[in-house]
C-alpha positions in Angstrom: 49.6 74.2 68.5 51.9 71.3 68.8 55.5 70.8 70.0 58.1 73.4 70.6 60.7 71.8 68.3 58.4 72.0 65.4 57.8 75.7 66.1 61.4 76.9 65.5 60.9 77.0 61.7 57.5 78.6 62.3 59.1 81.5 64.1 61.3 82.2 61.1 58.2 82.3 59.0 56.4 84.5 61.4 59.3 87.0 61.5 59.6 87.1 57.7 55.9 87.9 57.5 56.0 90.6 60.1 58.9 92.2 58.2 57.0 92.2 54.9 53.5 93.0 55.9 54.0 94.9 59.2 51.5 97.7 59.8 53.0 101.2 60.1 54.3 102.4 63.4 51.8 104.5 65.4 52.3 108.3 65.2 54.3 110.0 67.9 52.1 110.0 71.0 49.3 107.9 69.4 47.5 105.4 71.6 47.4 101.7 70.7 44.1 100.8 69.1 41.6 98.8 71.1 41.5 95.0 70.7 39.8 93.7 67.6 36.9 91.4 68.6 35.0 89.1 66.2 31.2 89.0 66.6 30.0 85.7 68.0 27.9 83.5 65.7 24.6 82.1 66.8 21.0 81.5 65.9 20.0 84.7 67.6 16.5 85.9 66.5 15.7 82.6 64.8 15.0 80.9 68.1 11.5 81.2 69.5 11.8 79.2 72.8 10.1 76.1 74.1 6.9 77.9 75.3 6.1 78.9 71.7 6.6 75.3 70.5 4.2 74.1 73.2 1.4 76.2 71.7 1.0 73.6 68.9 2.9 70.5 70.2 1.3 70.1 73.6 1.8 66.3 73.8 5.4 66.4 72.9 6.0 69.4 75.2 4.4 67.5 78.2 6.6 64.5 77.6 9.7 66.6 77.4 8.7 68.6 80.5 8.5 65.4 82.5 11.8 64.1 81.3 15.5 64.7 82.0 16.3 66.9 79.0 14.1 69.7 80.4 15.7 69.4 83.9 19.4 69.7 83.0 19.5 73.1 84.6 16.7 74.3 86.9 16.2 77.3 89.2 16.8 76.2 92.8 13.5 75.7 94.6 11.7 73.3 96.8 10.4 71.6 93.7 13.8 71.2 92.0 16.3 70.7 94.9 16.5 67.0 96.0 19.5 67.1 98.3 19.0 66.9 102.1 19.6 70.4 103.3 18.3 69.4 106.8 21.7 67.9 107.4 23.3 70.9 109.1 27.0 70.0 108.8 29.3 67.4 107.5 32.9 66.9 106.3 33.9 65.9 102.8 37.5 65.1 102.1 38.3 66.7 105.4 36.7 70.0 104.7 33.6 71.2 106.7 30.4 72.2 104.9 27.1 73.6 106.4 23.7 73.5 104.8 20.5 75.3 105.5 17.1 76.1 103.9 15.4 79.4 104.7 12.5 81.2 103.1 12.5 78.9 100.1 16.2 79.4 99.5 19.0 76.9 99.9 22.5 77.8 101.2 25.9 76.0 101.4 28.8 77.3 103.5 32.3 76.3 102.6 35.8 77.4 103.3 37.8 75.6 100.6 38.2 78.5 98.2 38.8 81.4 100.5 40.2 79.8 103.6 37.4 81.2 105.7 33.7 80.2 105.9 31.6 81.7 103.1 27.9 81.1 102.7 26.6 80.8 99.1 23.0 80.8 98.0 22.3 77.9 95.6 21.0 79.5 92.4 20.7 76.6 90.0 20.6 72.8 90.1 22.4 70.7 87.6 21.1 67.1 87.0 18.2 65.2 88.7 18.4 61.5 87.9 21.5 60.1 89.5 23.5 63.1 90.7 22.5 66.7 91.5 25.0 69.5 91.6 24.5 73.0 93.1 25.6 76.1 91.3 26.2 79.6 92.5 27.7 82.9 91.1 30.9 84.1 92.6 33.3 86.9 91.7 33.4 88.3 88.2 30.2 86.5 87.2 31.7 83.0 87.4 29.0 80.4 87.8 30.7 77.5 89.7 29.8 74.1 90.9 29.8 74.0 94.7 31.8 71.1 96.2 29.0 69.2 97.9 26.9 67.1 95.4 23.9 64.9 96.2 23.8 61.2 95.2 20.2 60.8 94.3 20.2 57.0 94.3 22.2 56.5 97.5 20.6 59.6 99.2 24.0 60.9 100.5 26.3 63.9 100.0 29.7 63.5 98.4 32.5 65.8 97.2 32.1 66.7 93.5 35.8 66.6 92.9 35.4 62.8 93.0 33.8 62.8 89.6 34.8 66.1 87.9 38.1 67.6 86.6 38.3 70.9 88.4 40.3 73.9 87.3 43.3 74.2 89.6 44.7 77.7 90.2 47.1 78.9 92.9 44.4 79.4 95.5 41.2 77.6 94.2 40.0 74.3 93.1 36.7 74.9 91.2 34.7 73.7 88.3 33.4 76.7 86.4 30.2 75.9 84.7 30.1 78.9 82.4 33.6 78.1 81.1 33.9 74.4 81.0 30.3 73.2 80.5 29.2 75.4 77.7 26.4 74.5 75.3 24.4 71.5 76.5 22.4 72.4 79.7 20.6 75.4 78.3 19.7 76.9 74.9 21.3 79.9 73.2 23.9 80.3 75.9 26.1 83.4 75.6 28.8 83.7 78.3 29.4 87.4 77.4 32.9 87.3 78.7 34.7 90.7 78.8 38.5 90.2 78.7 39.1 93.7 79.9 37.5 93.0 83.2 37.7 89.2 83.2 34.0 89.3 83.9 31.1 87.0 82.7 27.5 88.2 82.2 26.1 84.9 81.1 22.7 84.7 79.6 20.5 82.0 77.9 17.0 81.7 76.5 15.7 78.4 77.9 16.9 76.1 80.7 17.4 72.5 79.7 18.0 70.8 76.3 15.0 72.3 74.4 13.1 71.7 71.2 15.3 73.9 69.0 18.5 72.1 70.0 17.1 69.0 68.2 14.8 70.5 65.6 16.6 73.7 64.7 15.6 77.3 65.0 11.8 77.5 64.9 11.0 81.0 63.8 10.5 80.2 60.1 8.4 77.2 61.1 6.2 79.2 63.4 5.7 82.1 61.0 4.8 79.8 58.2 2.2 77.9 60.1 0.7 81.0 61.8 0.2 82.5 58.4 -0.9 79.3 56.6 -4.4 79.2 55.1 -4.0 75.5 54.1 -1.7 72.5 54.5 1.9 73.2 53.8 3.5 71.2 51.0 5.5 68.1 52.0 8.9 68.9 53.5 8.2 72.7 53.6 7.9 72.9 57.4 11.0 74.9 58.1 11.9 72.5 60.9 14.4 69.5 61.3 13.1 66.0 62.0 16.0 63.8 63.2 14.1 60.7 62.1 14.3 61.9 58.5 18.0 62.8 58.4 20.8 60.6 57.1 22.4 58.6 59.9 25.5 60.9 60.1 23.3 64.1 60.3 20.7 62.4 62.6 23.3 61.2 65.1 25.0 64.6 65.0 21.9 66.1 66.6 22.5 64.0 69.8 26.3 64.0 69.4 26.4 67.8 69.9 26.1 66.9 73.6 26.5 63.1 73.8 30.1 63.0 72.6 33.4 64.2 74.1 34.6 66.9 71.7 36.2 70.2 71.1 34.4 72.9 69.2 35.6 73.8 65.8 33.1 76.6 65.4 30.1 78.0 67.2 26.5 77.9 66.0 25.7 74.3 65.3 22.2 73.7 64.2 20.3 70.4 63.9 20.7 68.9 60.5 24.2 70.2 59.9 27.4 68.2 59.7 29.1 67.3 63.0 32.6 67.7 61.5 31.9 71.3 60.6 31.4 72.2 64.2 33.1 69.6 66.5 36.3 67.6 66.7 35.7 64.3 68.4 38.2 63.3 71.1 39.6 59.9 70.3 41.5 57.2 72.1 45.0 58.3 70.7 44.8 61.7 72.4 46.6 62.3 75.7 44.8 60.8 78.6 45.0 60.3 82.4 46.0 56.7 82.9 44.1 56.5 86.2 40.8 57.5 84.5 41.1 57.2 80.7 38.2 58.3 78.4 38.5 55.1 76.2 39.4 51.5 76.8 42.6 50.3 75.1 40.6 48.9 72.2 39.1 52.3 71.4 35.6 51.8 72.9 34.3 54.6 75.2 35.1 54.1 78.9 33.7 57.4 80.2 30.1 58.6 80.1 28.7 61.3 77.9 30.3 59.7 74.9 27.5 57.5 73.6 27.7 58.8 70.0 31.4 57.7 69.8 30.2 54.2 70.8 27.3 54.1 68.3 29.5 55.3 65.5 31.8 52.2 66.0 28.9 49.8 66.0 27.9 47.6 63.1 24.3 48.6 63.8 25.3 52.1 62.6 28.0 51.2 60.1 26.1 48.5 58.3 22.5 48.9 59.4 22.2 52.7 59.5 20.9 52.7 63.1 20.7 56.1 64.8 20.0 57.3 68.3 16.3 57.7 67.5 16.1 54.2 66.2 15.9 53.2 69.8 15.3 56.4 71.9 12.6 58.9 72.1 14.2 62.3 72.4 11.2 63.9 74.0 11.3 61.3 76.8 14.9 60.1 77.2 14.5 58.5 80.6 15.5 55.0 79.6 14.5 53.5 82.9 10.9 54.4 82.3 10.5 52.8 78.9 9.4 49.2 78.6 10.8 48.8 75.1 14.3 49.5 76.4 14.1 47.0 79.3 16.7 44.2 79.0 14.1 41.5 78.8 12.5 43.1 75.8 14.5 42.1 72.7 12.1 43.4 70.1 14.2 46.4 69.2 17.0 44.1 68.2 15.1 41.2 66.6 13.2 43.4 64.3 16.5 43.6 62.3 18.0 40.3 63.5 15.0 38.2 62.6 16.8 34.9 62.4 18.3 35.3 65.9 14.9 36.2 67.1 13.5 32.9 65.9 16.1 30.9 67.9 17.4 33.1 70.7 18.8 30.2 72.8 20.6 28.8 69.8 22.5 32.1 69.4 23.1 32.9 73.0 23.8 29.4 74.4 21.7 30.5 77.4 18.1 29.7 78.3 15.7 31.8 76.3 14.2 33.5 79.4 17.5 34.1 81.2 19.5 37.3 81.4 22.1 35.7 79.2 19.6 35.8 76.3 18.8 39.5 76.7 20.5 41.2 73.8 21.8 44.2 75.7 23.3 42.2 78.5 25.8 40.6 76.1 26.1 43.3 73.4 25.6 46.5 75.5 26.9 45.5 79.0 27.3 48.2 81.7 30.9 48.8 81.1 30.9 52.6 80.7 32.0 54.5 83.8 29.3 57.1 84.6 28.6 59.3 87.6 28.6 56.9 90.5 27.2 54.3 88.2 27.8 52.1 85.2 25.9 52.6 81.9 25.6 50.6 78.8 28.2 50.4 76.1 26.8 51.7 72.8 29.4 50.1 70.5 27.0 47.1 70.5 30.0 44.8 70.2 30.8 41.2 71.1 32.2 40.0 74.4 36.0 39.7 74.2 37.3 38.3 77.4 40.8 37.9 75.8 41.1 41.7 76.2 40.2 41.4 79.9 43.1 39.0 80.3 45.6 41.2 78.4 44.4 44.8 79.0 41.9 44.8 81.9 39.0 45.7 79.6 35.8 44.3 81.2 33.7 41.8 79.3 30.0 40.9 79.4 30.6 37.3 80.4 32.3 37.9 83.7 30.3 41.1 84.3 27.4 38.6 84.7 29.2 35.5 85.9 31.1 37.3 88.7 32.5 34.2 90.3 34.2 33.1 87.1 37.6 34.3 85.7 38.3 35.9 82.4 40.3 32.8 81.4 37.1 30.7 81.9 35.2 33.1 79.6 37.9 32.9 77.0 37.6 29.1 76.9 33.8 29.3 76.7 33.8 31.8 73.9 36.5 29.9 72.0 34.3 26.8 72.1 31.1 28.6 71.1 32.4 31.1 68.6 35.9 29.9 67.4 35.8 32.2 64.3 34.1 35.2 66.0 34.8 38.9 65.7 36.8 38.9 68.9 40.1 38.6 67.0 39.6 42.0 65.5 39.0 43.5 68.9 42.1 41.9 70.3 44.2 43.1 67.4 42.9 46.6 67.8 43.7 46.7 71.5 47.2 45.4 70.9 47.9 48.0 68.1 46.6 50.9 70.1 48.4 49.9 73.3 51.7 49.5 71.5 51.0 52.6 69.5 50.7 54.6 72.7 54.2 53.6 73.5 55.3 54.3 69.9 56.7 50.7 69.7 58.1 49.8 66.3 56.2 46.6 66.1 52.9 48.5 66.3 53.5 50.4 63.0 52.4 47.7 60.5 49.4 47.0 62.7 48.3 50.6 62.8 48.8 51.0 59.0 46.7 47.9 58.5 43.8 49.2 60.6 44.0 52.7 59.0 43.6 51.1 55.6 40.8 48.6 56.5 37.3 50.0 55.7 35.8 47.2 57.8 37.2 48.8 60.9 35.0 51.8 60.6 36.1 55.5 60.6 36.7 55.9 64.3 39.0 52.9 64.7 40.9 53.9 61.5 41.2 57.5 62.8 42.7 56.3 66.0 45.3 54.3 64.1 46.1 57.4 62.0 46.5 59.5 65.2 49.1 57.1 66.5 51.1 57.2 63.2 52.2 60.8 64.0 54.8 59.3 66.3 56.5 57.4 63.4 59.0 58.9 61.1 58.7 56.1 58.6 57.7 56.0 54.9 54.8 53.6 55.7 53.3 56.1 58.2 53.8 59.0 55.7 52.1 57.0 53.0 49.1 56.1 55.2 48.6 59.7 56.3 48.8 60.9 52.7 46.3 58.3 51.6 43.9 59.3 54.4 44.1 62.9 53.4 42.2 61.9 50.2 39.6 59.8 52.0 35.9 60.3 51.6 35.5 60.3 55.4 36.0 63.8 57.0 37.1 62.2 60.3 40.0 60.4 58.6 41.0 63.5 56.7 40.9 65.6 59.9 43.0 63.2 62.0 45.4 62.7 59.1 45.8 66.5 58.7 46.3 67.0 62.4 48.9 64.2 62.5 51.2 65.4 59.7 54.7 66.2 61.0 56.6 65.5 57.7 57.3 68.3 55.1 56.7 65.7 52.3 52.9 66.1 53.0 52.9 69.9 52.9 51.3 70.0 49.4 48.5 67.8 50.6 48.0 70.0 53.7 47.9 73.1 51.4 45.1 71.4 49.4 43.3 70.5 52.7 43.0 74.2 53.4 40.2 74.1 50.8 38.5 71.0 52.2 34.7 70.8 52.3 34.9 70.1 56.1 35.7 72.9 58.5 37.5 70.6 61.0 39.8 69.3 58.2 40.6 72.9 57.2 41.4 73.9 60.7 43.6 70.8 61.3 45.5 71.6 58.1 46.1 75.2 59.3 47.5 74.0 62.6 49.8 71.5 61.0 51.1 74.0 58.5 51.8 76.4 61.3 53.7 73.7 63.2 55.7 72.6 60.1 56.8 76.2 59.8 57.5 76.2 56.1 56.5 79.3 54.0 53.4 79.2 51.8 54.2 78.4 48.2 51.8 80.4 46.1 49.5 83.4 46.3 46.6 80.9 46.2 48.0 79.1 49.3 48.2 82.5 51.1 44.5 83.3 50.2 43.4 79.9 51.6 45.6 80.2 54.6 44.1 83.6 55.4 40.5 82.3 54.9 41.0 79.4 57.3 42.7 81.8 59.7 39.5 83.7 59.8 37.6 80.5 60.8 40.2 79.8 63.5 39.7 83.3 64.8 35.9 82.9 64.9 36.4 79.7 67.0 39.0 81.4 69.3 36.7 84.4 69.9 34.5 82.0 71.9 37.5 81.4 74.3 38.8 84.8 75.3 39.0 83.4 78.8 41.7 80.8 77.8 45.4 81.8 77.6 46.4 78.8 75.3 43.7 79.6 72.7 44.5 83.3 72.7 48.2 82.6 72.3 47.4 80.4 69.3 45.2 83.0 67.9 47.8 85.7 68.3 50.3 83.4 66.5 47.9 82.9 63.6 47.3 86.6 63.2 51.0 87.1 63.4 51.6 84.7 60.5 49.1 86.7 58.5 50.8 90.0 59.2 47.8 91.2 61.2 49.7 92.8 64.0 46.9 94.7 65.8 44.6 91.6 66.2 47.7 89.6 67.2 48.5 92.2 69.8 45.0 92.0 71.2 44.9 88.2 71.5 48.4 87.9 73.0 47.7 90.7 75.4 44.6 88.8 76.6 46.8 85.7 77.0 49.4 87.5 79.1 46.7 89.1 81.2 45.2 85.7 82.0 48.6 83.9 82.5 51.6 86.2 82.5 54.0 83.3 82.2 52.2 81.3 79.6 54.8 79.7 77.3 55.4 81.8 74.2 53.0 84.6 74.9 55.5 87.3 75.8 57.9 86.2 73.1 55.2 86.4 70.3 54.0 89.7 71.6 57.6 90.9 71.5 57.7 89.9 67.9 54.6 91.9 67.3 56.1 95.0 68.9 59.2 94.6 66.7 56.9 94.5 63.7 55.2 97.6 64.9 58.6 99.3 65.4 57.9 99.7 69.1 61.4 98.7 70.1 61.3 99.7 73.8 58.1 97.6 74.3 59.6 94.7 72.4 62.8 94.9 74.6 60.7 94.9 77.8 58.6 91.9 76.6 61.6 89.8 75.4 63.5 90.5 78.6 60.7 89.1 80.7 60.7 85.7 78.9 61.8 83.3 81.7 64.5 80.8 81.3 61.9 78.0 81.6 60.0 79.2 78.6 60.8 77.1 75.5 61.3 80.4 73.5 63.9 81.8 76.0 66.9 81.3 73.7 65.1 82.9 70.7 64.0 85.8 72.9 67.6 86.5 73.9 68.6 86.3 70.2 66.0 89.0 69.4 67.2 91.2 72.2 70.7 91.1 70.7 69.2 91.9 67.3 67.5 95.0 68.9 70.7 96.0 70.5 72.6 95.7 67.2 70.0 97.9 65.5 70.4 100.6 68.1 74.2 100.6 67.8 73.8 101.2 64.0 
């Protein structure tokens, strides 16, 4: 949930609800009930696996088997491991590592986690094209990424902490694959986390990104064709074809992995709406300044975010281009496909026919030069990848003005490395004086100023949010920044966006509301057609902390609370999520589920802000005064709810004196 100050009113609401709907106190000597757990959603028995698909689709299966999607995760073997395990020992970031291969197995010895040398058997490989990581299972079923990683292109070891964000605990620095990398490397992954023992028993059906990730569960399709006595009627195949979906639904198939996102719900299937299952991370969200996810103009800077780039492109917005317009999902290795080579402009000129008839006139470069290759100017390698640079999928125009002002790279000086950005500005001004660069410059200025909440950014952000030509992602970024402004213009822009036809705009607007004036619109948003909008409205209503107005509002609030609980059930290994879940249950007067979630949070992180306080409120609602007193007394002074905890303790003392 959001800031502490906004939560003060919320706590009054929570306390009122627990007083009205509190469940009866347990009988004398009765044991507390076991935690309530929500069954996980999933395709389950609808999946058949890649081997079954191969029975009929042999050619597609062979192409997929030879390509990267099938090799995201592999069992460690001489065929899959590409790192040099003959190098007996080396140091990475000052720490010693030893390598060996024996009897077909691969082993890495490290001392970073335990302080003493421990040898781990490599069980899985992750990646194969540019980088290969090595995974092993440690305590409690945690599948972790071992620190040494192999640079395939440079044929050298490096420390994986150079390119990943590890979890940092008191004693360990580790990236846990079956907590932080869920959903893209295998099919039908189930982490099977048990909060009682903090143990994982992770399973999956197929390794790699398989057929059913892109075509949907195959059981109906297989059964129909196995039983068929003649050709099936058109469209009655029981399978999804991304080439036949609308652009939003088609790109969502790839975006389930190729976008930086949070999950709004488990169980996404090809053909469904992205916004019902994922929340795209945008430029306005908190970032690390030394390695931001987006450039200041809103274009993706980090890899694995190609969908966010394409969704900003005019090729998508105006031309309806999708991922499969250019890429073959069965064989995604772009370096092996002639049609994707920079010198081959046919993919672009089949739509841009006039440019294709006079390439040099458009590019101001010789027709056969790199400067006339469409992708070199419109998809330069400006996205920071794993030890590499990959192409920008916003398919925009070079804007060296933003290089001068904001350090954003541009295609001109990426190629002309001896020239300055100022030189490129002069050239572009001479060639394209009325070009689209001005919009890019204005966007970068508005977002940069918005990040600092500067007053002069407000009208710029409002203008972007209201401009359909900007596209939904840029408009959503502007709306996200408006949350920092307590100004009627910002309130009006957010209110207008809550009625937009675009789910992304409604979601960001709902999540950005901090003004009670928009509470009626948020209450309506609880019934929105998009799950991500409903969940955003729920969180904002909780943070506003004002009571629900009507019985209908309460019904909708409880319904969306159930959706929130289903999402949170996927994260029983995360203290923040479980604290939020406990709070949502508390607001609904469901004290036993609230107790279960908050107990999990405290077990994971005993000092997590708010967990002990909220659990203390639960115990008060359950009439377990001694337990409530113990919990409230342990709220530390650094906790933002310390003062309120002390007030509740005094309330308990007053009740006892009476």
